[in-house]
Each structure stands twice: as structure tokens, then as C-alpha cells.
C-alpha positions in Angstrom: 0.0 0.0 0.0 2.8 2.4 0.8 4.5 1.7 -2.5 1.3 2.6 -4.3 1.0 5.9 -2.4 4.7 6.6 -3.0 4.3 5.9 -6.7 1.2 8.0 -6.9 3.0 10.9 -5.2 6.0 10.5 -7.5 3.8 10.3 -10.6 1.8 13.4 -9.5 5.0 15.4 -8.8 6.4 14.3 -12.2 3.2 15.4 -13.9 3.3 18.8 -12.2 6.9 19.2 -13.3 6.0 18.4 -16.9 3.1 20.8 -16.8 5.2 23.6 -15.4 7.9 23.0 -17.9 5.4 23.0 -20.8 3.8 26.2 -19.6 7.2 27.8 -19.4 8.3 26.7 -22.8 5.0 27.8 -24.3 5.5 31.2 -22.8 9.0 31.5 -24.3 7.8 30.4 -27.7 4.9 32.8 -27.6 7.3 35.7 -26.7 9.6 34.7 -29.6 6.7 34.5 -32.0 5.4 37.9 -30.9 8.9 39.4 -31.4 9.2 37.8 -34.8 5.8 39.0 -35.8 6.7 42.6 -34.8 9.8 42.4 -36.9 7.9 41.0 -39.9 5.3 43.7 -39.6 8.0 46.4 -39.5 9.6 44.9 -42.6 6.3 44.7 -44.4 5.6 48.3 -43.5 9.0 49.4 -44.8 8.6 47.5 -48.0 5.1 48.9 -48.5 6.5 52.4 -48.1 9.3 51.7 -50.6 6.8 50.3 -53.1 4.6 53.4 -52.8 7.6 55.6 -53.3 8.6 53.6 -56.4 5.0 53.7 -57.7 4.9 57.4 -57.3 8.2 57.7 -59.1 6.9 55.4 -61.9 3.8 57.6 -62.3 5.9 60.7 -62.5 8.4 59.4 -65.2 5.9 59.7 -68.1 5.1 63.2 -67.0 8.7 64.1 -66.9 9.3 62.5 -70.3 6.5 64.6 -71.8 7.9 67.7 -70.2 11.3 66.9 -71.6 9.7 66.6 -75.1 8.1 70.0 -74.7 11.3 71.6 -73.5 13.3 70.0 -76.4 10.7 71.4 -78.9 11.0 74.8 -77.3 14.8 74.7 -77.5 14.6 73.6 -81.1 12.2 76.5 -81.9 14.4 79.0 -80.1 17.5 77.7 -82.0 15.6 78.0 -85.3 14.4 81.5 -84.5 17.8 82.6 -83.4 19.3 81.6 -86.7 16.9 83.7 -88.7 
């Protein structure tokens, strides 16, 4: 009878130890995941900002090209008129 009680106590204490260890490990893993998620979110925000800046630049290039064409035509016209 005493050996059954001793075994039950030992088993119970071992079970408590395993539960405490698992809870501790789960907490550590959760903290790591939270940190990694924050880093990932920051990187995504930065990439989003860069893509928006690139898109803005890409939208402005055709406008700049058109303005360059107009400026070149004006220069050509001024050069032609100067030669007269």
C-alpha cells in the first residue's frame, strides 16, 4: 500500500513538473513569435513604403518625359528663330 502511495505521489509530482515545464516553454515560444511577428510587420511596412515611393516615381516618369519633349521642342524652336 505504501509503495502505491509513493508511486502516486512521485507520478503526481512528475506530472506537475512536466506541466510547469510545458507552460514555461510555451510562454518562451509565444514571446519569440510575438517578437518575430513585430519584426515581420515592421519589414512589411517598410517594403510597403518603398513600393509606394517607387510607384509614385513610376507615375511621374511619363510626365517628366512629356515635359522633356516639350522643353526640347521649345529649345529647337528657339534655336531655329535665333538663326533667322
